[in-house]
C-alpha positions in Angstrom: -79.0 43.4 61.0 -76.5 40.7 61.4 -74.7 40.4 64.7 -70.9 40.6 64.5 -70.7 37.8 67.0 -72.8 35.5 64.8 -71.8 32.1 63.6 -69.1 33.2 61.3 -67.3 35.2 64.0 -67.7 32.3 66.3 -66.0 29.9 63.9 -63.1 32.3 63.5 -62.8 32.8 67.3 -62.9 29.0 67.8 -60.2 28.4 65.2 -58.0 31.0 66.8 -58.6 29.8 70.3 -58.5 26.1 70.1 -56.7 25.7 66.8 -59.1 22.9 65.8 -61.9 23.0 63.3 -64.8 20.7 63.7 -64.6 17.9 61.3 -60.9 18.2 60.7 -58.0 15.9 62.0 -56.1 17.0 65.0 -52.9 18.7 64.2 -49.8 16.6 64.7 -46.3 17.9 64.8 -44.3 17.0 61.6 -40.8 16.0 62.1 -38.5 16.5 59.2 -35.8 13.8 58.9 -32.3 14.8 59.2 -30.6 16.1 56.0 -28.3 13.2 56.1 -31.2 10.8 55.6 -31.8 12.3 52.1 -28.3 13.3 51.1 -26.3 10.2 51.5 -22.7 10.4 50.8 -21.9 9.2 47.3 -19.8 6.1 47.3 -16.2 6.6 46.7 -15.1 6.0 43.1 -14.0 2.5 43.0 -11.1 2.4 40.6 -8.3 -0.2 40.4 -5.2 0.8 42.2 -3.2 0.7 38.8 -5.6 3.3 37.3 -5.2 5.7 40.3 -1.4 5.3 40.6 -0.5 5.0 36.9 -2.8 7.2 34.9 -1.4 6.4 31.5 -2.1 2.7 31.9 -5.8 3.1 31.1 -5.0 5.2 28.0 -2.5 2.6 26.9 -5.0 -0.2 27.4 -7.6 1.6 25.4 -5.3 2.2 22.5 -4.0 -1.4 22.8 -7.4 -3.1 22.3 -8.3 -0.8 19.4 -5.0 -1.5 17.7 -5.6 -5.2 18.2 -9.0 -4.9 16.5 -7.4 -3.0 13.6 -4.7 -5.6 13.3 -7.3 -8.4 13.2 -9.3 -6.5 10.6 -6.2 -5.9 8.4 -5.1 -9.6 8.8 -8.6 -10.7 7.8 -8.5 -8.4 4.7 -5.2 -9.8 3.6 -6.3 -13.4 4.2 -9.3 -12.9 2.0 -7.2 -11.2 -0.7 -4.8 -14.1 -0.5 -7.5 -16.5 -1.2 -8.5 -14.4 -4.2 -5.0 -13.4 -5.2 -5.6 -13.3 -9.0 -8.7 -11.1 -8.7 -6.9 -8.8 -6.3 -3.8 -8.5 -8.5 -6.0 -7.9 -11.6 -8.0 -5.1 -9.9 -4.8 -3.5 -8.6 -3.3 -3.5 -12.2 -6.6 -2.2 -13.5 -6.4 0.7 -11.0 -2.8 1.4 -12.0 -3.8 1.5 -15.7 -6.8 3.7 -14.9 -4.7 6.2 -13.0 -2.3 6.5 -16.0 -4.7 6.5 -18.9 -7.7 8.3 -17.3 -6.2 11.8 -17.9 -5.5 10.8 -21.5 -9.0 9.7 -22.0 -10.3 12.9 -20.5 -8.2 14.9 -22.9 -9.4 13.0 -25.9 -13.0 13.3 -24.7 -12.9 17.0 -25.7 -12.8 15.9 -29.4 -14.1 12.3 -29.4 -16.9 10.3 -27.8 -16.1 8.6 -24.5 -16.1 5.0 -25.7 -13.8 5.9 -28.6 -11.5 7.7 -26.2 -11.2 4.6 -24.0 -10.5 2.4 -27.0 -7.8 4.7 -28.4 -6.1 5.0 -25.0 -6.1 1.3 -24.2 -5.3 0.0 -27.8 -2.6 2.6 -28.3 -0.9 1.7 -25.0 -1.0 -2.0 -25.8 0.4 -1.4 -29.3 3.2 0.7 -27.8 4.1 -1.9 -25.2 4.0 -4.7 -27.7 6.2 -2.7 -30.1 8.7 -2.1 -27.3 8.9 -5.8 -26.3 9.3 -6.8 -30.0 12.2 -4.3 -30.4 13.8 -5.7 -27.3 13.3 -9.3 -28.5 14.9 -8.4 -31.9 17.8 -6.8 -30.2 18.5 -9.8 -28.0 18.1 -12.2 -30.9 20.5 -10.1 -33.0 23.1 -10.1 -30.3 22.6 -13.7 -29.1 25.6 -15.1 -31.0 28.0 -12.3 -29.9 26.6 -12.4 -26.4 27.1 -16.1 -26.1 30.8 -15.7 -27.1 31.2 -12.8 -24.7 29.6 -14.8 -21.9 31.9 -17.8 -22.5 34.9 -15.4 -22.5 33.6 -13.7 -19.5 33.3 -16.9 -17.6 36.9 -17.7 -18.5 38.0 -14.2 -17.3 36.1 -14.7 -14.0 38.0 -18.0 -13.5 41.3 -16.3 -14.1 40.3 -13.5 -11.8 39.5 -15.9 -9.0 42.8 -17.7 -9.5 44.7 -14.5 -8.8 45.1 -12.7 -5.4 43.4 -12.1 -3.1 41.1 -15.1 -3.8 43.7 -17.7 -5.0 41.1 -20.3 -5.9 42.8 -23.2 -7.7 41.6 -24.5 -11.0 40.8 -27.9 -9.4 38.4 -26.3 -6.9 36.7 -24.5 -9.8 36.4 -27.8 -11.7 35.0 -29.5 -8.6 32.5 -26.7 -8.2 31.3 -27.1 -11.8 31.0 -30.8 -11.3 29.0 -30.3 -8.1 26.7 -27.9 -10.0 26.1 -30.4 -12.8 25.5 -33.3 -10.5 23.0 -31.2 -8.5 21.1 -30.3 -11.7 21.1 -34.0 -12.8 20.0 -35.2 -9.3 17.2 -32.6 -9.1 16.0 -32.8 -12.7 12.5 -34.0 -11.7 12.0 -31.2 -9.2 13.2 -28.7 -11.8 10.8 -30.1 -14.3 8.0 -29.8 -11.8 9.0 -26.2 -11.1 8.9 -25.5 -14.8 5.4 -27.0 -15.1 4.2 -25.1 -12.1 5.7 -22.0 -13.7 3.6 -22.6 -16.8 0.6 -22.8 -14.5 1.5 -19.5 -13.0 2.0 -18.1 -16.5 -1.6 -19.1 -17.3 -2.8 -17.4 -14.1 -0.9 -14.2 -15.1 -2.5 -14.2 -18.5 -5.9 -14.6 -16.9 -5.2 -11.8 -14.5 -4.0 -9.6 -17.3 -7.2 -10.3 -19.3 -9.3 -9.4 -16.2 -7.3 -6.3 -15.6 -7.8 -5.1 -19.1 -11.6 -5.9 -18.9 -11.9 -3.9 -15.6 -9.8 -1.0 -17.0 -12.3 -0.5 -19.7 -15.1 0.1 -17.2 -13.0 2.1 -14.8 -11.8 4.5 -17.4 -15.2 4.8 -19.1 -17.5 5.2 -16.1 -15.5 4.9 -12.9 -17.3 7.9 -11.3 -20.7 6.4 -12.0 -19.6 3.0 -10.6 -18.5 4.8 -7.4 -21.8 6.7 -7.1 -23.8 3.6 -7.6 -21.9 1.7 -4.9 -22.3 4.7 -2.5 -26.1 5.0 -3.1 -26.7 1.2 -2.8 -24.7 0.4 0.2 -24.6 3.5 2.4 -27.3 5.6 4.2 -27.6 9.3 3.3 -25.8 10.5 6.4 -22.6 8.6 5.6 -22.3 9.5 1.9 -20.4 12.7 2.4 -17.7 11.0 4.5 -17.6 8.2 1.9 -17.0 10.7 -0.9 -14.3 12.4 1.1 -12.5 9.2 1.8 -12.8 7.9 -1.8 -11.6 11.2 -3.2 -8.6 11.2 -0.9 -7.8 7.6 -1.6 -7.9 8.0 -5.3 -5.8 11.1 -5.3 -3.2 9.4 -3.1 -3.2 6.2 -5.3 -3.0 8.1 -8.6 -0.4 10.5 -7.3 1.8 7.6 -6.1 1.4 5.7 -9.3 2.4 8.6 -11.5 5.2 9.5 -9.2 6.7 6.0 -9.2 6.4 5.9 -13.0 8.4 9.2 -13.2 11.0 7.8 -10.7 11.3 4.5 -12.6 11.6 6.2 -16.0 14.3 8.5 -14.7 16.3 5.6 -13.2 15.9 3.6 -16.4 17.2 6.5 -18.6 20.2 7.0 -16.3 21.0 3.2 -16.2 20.6 2.9 -20.0 22.9 5.8 -20.7 25.5 4.5 -18.2 25.4 0.9 -19.5 25.6 2.1 -23.1 28.7 4.2 -22.3 30.3 1.2 -20.5 29.4 -1.0 -23.5 27.7 -3.6 -21.3 25.9 -6.4 -23.3 22.1 -6.3 -23.3 22.0 -2.7 -22.3 18.4 -2.2 -23.5 16.9 -5.3 -21.8 18.7 -4.3 -18.6 17.3 -0.8 -18.9 13.7 -2.2 -19.1 14.5 -4.5 -16.2 15.5 -1.4 -14.2 12.3 0.4 -15.1 10.0 -2.4 -14.0 12.1 -3.2 -10.9 11.9 0.4 -9.7 8.2 -0.2 -8.9 9.4 -2.1 -5.8 10.8 0.8 -3.7 14.2 0.4 -2.0 14.7 -3.2 -3.2 13.9 -3.4 -6.9 16.5 -1.1 -8.3 19.5 -2.6 -6.5 18.4 -6.1 -7.5 18.1 -5.1 -11.2 21.5 -3.4 -11.1 22.9 -6.5 -9.4 21.9 -8.5 -12.5 23.5 -5.8 -14.6 26.7 -6.2 -12.6 26.8 -10.0 -13.2 26.3 -9.4 -17.0 29.0 -6.7 -17.0 31.4 -9.0 -15.1 30.8 -11.8 -17.5 30.8 -9.7 -20.7 33.3 -6.9 -20.0 35.4 -7.9 -17.0 35.9 -6.8 -13.3 36.6 -3.1 -14.0 33.3 -2.6 -15.8 31.5 -4.6 -13.1 33.1 -2.3 -10.5 31.9 0.7 -12.5 28.4 -0.7 -12.4 28.6 -1.2 -8.7 29.5 2.5 -8.4 26.5 3.2 -10.6 24.3 1.3 -8.1 25.5 3.5 -5.2 25.1 6.7 -7.2 21.6 5.9 -8.5 20.5 4.7 -5.1 21.5 8.0 -3.5 19.9 10.0 -6.2 16.6 8.0 -6.0 16.5 8.2 -2.2 17.5 11.8 -1.6 16.4 13.7 -4.7 13.8 11.9 -6.8 11.6 10.4 -4.1 11.5 13.6 -2.0 10.8 15.8 -5.1 8.4 13.6 -6.9 6.5 12.0 -4.0 6.1 15.2 -1.9 3.1 16.3 -4.0 1.5 12.9 -4.0 2.0 11.3 -0.5 4.0 12.3 2.5 5.5 9.1 4.0 8.7 9.0 6.0 11.4 6.8 4.4 11.3 4.5 7.5 7.6 4.0 6.9 8.3 3.1 3.3 11.0 0.6 4.3 8.9 -1.1 7.0 5.9 -1.3 4.6 8.0 -2.9 1.9 9.5 -5.5 4.2 6.1 -6.3 5.8 4.4 -6.6 2.4 7.1 -8.9 1.2 6.7 -11.1 4.3 3.0 -11.3 3.9 2.7 -11.7 0.1 6.1 -11.9 -1.5 6.9 -9.7 -4.4 3.3 -8.7 -4.9 3.1 -7.6 -1.3 6.3 -5.5 -1.7 4.8 -3.7 -4.7 1.3 -3.1 -3.1 2.5 -2.2 0.4 3.5 1.4 -0.1 0.4 2.5 -2.2 -1.8 0.7 0.4 -0.2 2.5 3.3 -0.4 5.8 1.3 -4.1 5.3 0.7 -4.9 4.4 4.3 -3.0 7.4 5.6 -4.8 9.8 3.1 -8.2 8.4 4.1 -7.5 8.8 7.8 -6.4 12.4 7.2 -9.5 13.2 5.2 -11.9 11.7 7.7 -10.1 13.4 10.6 -10.2 16.8 9.1 -14.0 16.6 8.6 -16.0 18.3 5.9 -14.8 21.7 4.7 
């Protein structure tokens, strides 16, 4: 029988009594460091004084450098396009033609094969345009003799009008002005010839751009969707393709809507101007109507310029009263275009404030002249549509 006071009990009593077990290290008191040694106070946020006293300065700076980057990118794009201006103009014209003829090709595709639909749409449009230009040319050629007489009589009437109050320009001053004009033309004959030669070079460039635009239009109308999908699959990863499709769809709808809308506005202006000039019996009413149609593609600027030319022709051919009537026509059509046609027609295509349109046209004309003024508004419309589509996210 084992004694309760055996070795085991002795070990337990020894541990309780002395607190030390043979073979172990002597117990030492453990001092925990103060809490402050582990939890040091975090350093105070070191911000510049301007950020703490003017909170909006940091936000403004963040927007500023982003806007600078966007401006540099846009400037780089326009610089590259300026170096390849013919190609850029040709592709822009091809997109305009595609936006107009693509619905017609889709309609014909219900009955005809796709290649034949593209051929019918393009060839039919070209034949219609050539027939219209031929009709205008025949009209001008038929009225050339009468028009020359009217212009000579108109110049004489203008001289008489300037001699009367309130201008009171003497006939001697008018003769000296004519002599100065003739001397200027004779003195700058070489520069005028150089300008004409350079104009012929520009004409060759325009013909080249037209051929390239026609060539690109064939592929855009026939298989524009497949070209878009191929570009997307070759250049983008899978995660970015949905955003690419949203942006492309928004851009195309904005561009096509703007193009069709501006054609409707231009056609309406041209009809109104043609009817008014015919009633006023202004010479070259049909060519001036076509000039108004094509000039209306430059918003806010093109229509007044075309009607200014019509005013000069009316002044020379029909006299001051008819020219005054044309000036009134400029004011009426400008108000109609700005307050009725553009809000009604463009509201379903793009939503741009008139101030944005004006600034875009002026900026585009500064950057790239007439071409920039034409391209500015559709470019801004497309960029705004893409930003809205990307900001809204997938449906």
